[in-house]
C-alpha positions in Angstrom: 103.7 130.0 79.0 101.1 130.0 81.7 102.7 130.0 85.1 99.6 129.2 87.3 97.9 125.9 87.1 94.8 124.7 89.0 94.7 121.3 90.6 92.2 120.3 88.0 94.5 121.2 85.2 97.4 119.3 86.8 95.3 116.3 87.4 94.0 116.3 83.9 97.5 116.5 82.5 98.7 113.8 85.0 95.9 111.5 83.9 97.1 111.7 80.3 100.4 110.3 81.4 99.1 107.3 83.4 100.5 104.1 81.9 100.1 101.3 84.3 98.0 98.1 84.5 94.3 98.6 84.8 94.4 102.4 84.8 91.1 103.6 86.2 90.6 100.5 88.2 93.9 100.2 90.1 94.4 102.2 93.3 97.2 99.9 94.5 99.8 101.0 91.9 99.6 104.7 92.7 99.4 104.1 96.5 102.6 102.1 96.4 104.2 104.6 94.1 103.3 107.4 96.5 104.9 105.6 99.3 108.1 105.1 97.2 108.3 108.7 96.1 107.7 110.0 99.6 110.6 107.8 100.7 112.7 109.4 98.0 111.9 112.9 99.2 112.8 111.9 102.7 116.1 110.3 101.5 117.1 113.5 99.7 116.4 115.5 102.8 118.4 112.9 104.9 121.4 113.3 102.7 121.2 117.1 102.9 121.3 116.8 106.7 124.0 114.1 106.7 126.3 115.5 104.0 125.7 119.3 104.2 124.7 120.0 107.8 121.2 121.1 106.6 122.6 123.6 104.2 120.7 123.0 100.9 122.4 123.7 97.6 120.4 124.8 94.6 121.1 121.5 93.0 119.8 119.5 95.9 116.9 121.9 96.3 116.0 121.2 92.6 116.3 117.4 93.2 113.8 117.6 96.1 111.5 119.6 93.9 111.6 116.9 91.2 110.8 114.2 93.8 107.9 116.4 95.2 106.6 116.5 91.6 106.7 112.8 91.4 104.9 112.6 94.7 102.2 115.0 93.4 101.7 112.8 90.3 101.0 109.8 92.5 98.6 111.8 94.7 96.8 112.9 91.6 96.5 109.4 90.3 95.5 107.8 93.6 92.8 110.5 94.1 91.6 109.8 90.5 91.5 106.1 91.1 89.4 106.6 94.2 87.1 109.0 92.4 88.3 112.3 93.9 89.7 115.4 92.4 92.8 116.9 94.0 90.6 119.8 94.8 88.3 117.5 96.8 91.3 116.3 98.8 92.7 119.8 99.3 89.3 121.2 100.4 88.7 118.3 102.9 92.2 118.8 104.3 91.8 122.5 104.8 88.4 121.9 106.4 90.0 119.4 108.8 92.9 121.7 109.7 90.5 124.7 110.2 88.5 122.6 112.6 91.6 121.5 114.5 92.8 125.2 114.7 89.4 126.3 116.0 89.5 123.6 118.7 93.2 124.3 119.5 94.1 120.7 118.3 96.7 121.3 115.7 99.3 119.6 118.0 98.9 116.1 119.3 98.2 112.6 118.0 95.4 110.9 116.1 93.4 111.5 112.9 90.3 112.6 114.8 91.6 115.0 117.3 
C-alpha cells in the first residue's frame, strides 16, 4: 500500500465520499461540520488534560488522530465547495506565514499583521 498521499489525492478521495444535500453547491454543511469536528478534537485534548494530567495514552492519541482525520475531510470539502484545492489553501497559508516570519510578526493578533 502506498504510504504517501498528496493533498490532491486526498481531496479526490474525500470528494468521492461526499454525501450531503447539494454537494458542489453547499459550503454551509462542510463549514458547520468543520466547526463540530474541531470541537471534538479540542474535547479529546481537554479530557487528556483533565483525566490524565496531559499524559496521552496510545488509545487517546489514536482517538485524536481519528478526529483530526474527520477535520481534514471537512477542510477538503469546504475548500472544494469554494473552488479551492487543499494545495491552494496550504500554499496560501505558507506564503502568509513566511511573510509574517520575514516581518517578525508570527506573534500577535489579527489576520493582517
